[in-house]
C-alpha positions as MATLAB code, in Angstrom:
seq = 'XXXXXXXXXXXXXXXXXXXXXXXXXXXXXXXXXXXXXXXXXXXXXXXXXXXXXXXXXXXXXXXXXXXXXXXXXXXXXXXXXXXXXXXXX';
ca = [
     -17.135   12.533    5.950;
     -14.046   14.671    5.912;
     -13.472   18.129    4.614;
     -12.222   18.806    1.134;
      -8.709   20.263    1.194;
      -7.808   23.103   -1.120;
      -5.269   22.688   -3.875;
      -2.946   25.087   -2.072;
      -2.868   22.871    1.033;
      -2.306   19.673   -0.967;
       0.355   21.117   -3.268;
       2.277   22.799   -0.447;
       2.099   19.676    1.730;
       3.421   17.427   -1.009;
       6.306   19.819   -1.727;
       7.204   19.977    1.957;
       7.105   16.173    2.279;
       9.519   15.885   -0.653;
      12.040   18.002    1.246;
      14.213   16.225    3.784;
      12.289   17.470    6.811;
      11.285   14.719    9.220;
       7.503   14.852    9.017;
       5.498   12.042   10.576;
       1.943   10.877   11.071;
       1.370   13.041   14.170;
      -0.272   16.453   13.784;
       1.484   18.039   16.774;
       4.951   17.037   15.572;
       4.277   18.310   12.064;
       2.959   21.565   13.494;
       6.172   22.061   15.485;
       8.333   21.344   12.434;
       6.435   23.945   10.409;
       6.753   26.445   13.263;
       6.307   30.036   12.180;
       7.176   29.448    8.528;
       3.561   29.681    7.364;
       1.773   32.981    6.762;
      -1.051   32.095    9.176;
      -1.781   29.721   12.020;
      -4.868   28.371   10.255;
      -2.912   27.481    7.107;
      -0.096   25.941    9.157;
      -2.567   23.705   10.976;
      -4.283   22.617    7.782;
      -0.972   21.763    6.142;
       0.267   19.918    9.240;
      -2.949   17.887    9.326;
      -2.787   17.025    5.644;
       0.871   16.002    5.930;
      -0.093   13.571    8.702;
      -2.886   12.172    6.544;
      -0.539   11.918    3.562;
       2.110   10.069    5.590;
      -0.497    7.571    6.814;
      -1.596    6.964    3.215;
       2.023    6.411    2.140;
       2.476    3.875    4.934;
      -0.709    1.991    3.980;
       0.300    1.917    0.309;
       3.765    0.610    1.160;
       2.270   -2.153    3.330;
      -0.170   -3.082    0.571;
       2.600   -3.207   -2.024;
       4.793   -5.341    0.240;
       1.900   -7.722    0.858;
       1.194   -7.929   -2.860;
       4.863   -8.593   -3.646;
       4.881  -11.493   -1.169;
       1.959  -13.193   -2.944;
       2.587  -15.988   -5.442;
       2.408  -14.849   -9.073;
      -0.739  -16.855   -9.934;
      -2.660  -15.223   -7.047;
      -1.620  -11.748   -8.245;
      -2.774  -12.584  -11.787;
      -6.153  -13.816  -10.518;
      -6.670  -10.647   -8.481;
      -5.779   -8.442  -11.449;
      -8.241  -10.328  -13.667;
     -11.001  -10.001  -11.061;
     -10.300   -6.295  -10.734;
     -10.444   -5.798  -14.517;
     -13.767   -7.674  -14.692;
     -15.136   -5.558  -11.865;
     -14.061   -2.326  -13.578;
     -15.769   -3.376  -16.841;
     -19.185   -3.681  -15.148;
];
């Protein structure tokens, strides 16, 4: 199980990702991009790690959406119905 990230780390990471800086999935690269802009080394490392995690999630979601878009319409409808039935249990 992973650690729970504070709201400060999540909020700051998401704001930084929205800027045009070239963050990636790698911790070391994100750490170098952040450089000395953070008030502490510990906070910089936490934010760099969360940005990497966030970028990986974005990539997985994009792949899932592309896969779903490539499916025939009747298969998508069946999956949505199955998901609704599962959620009602």
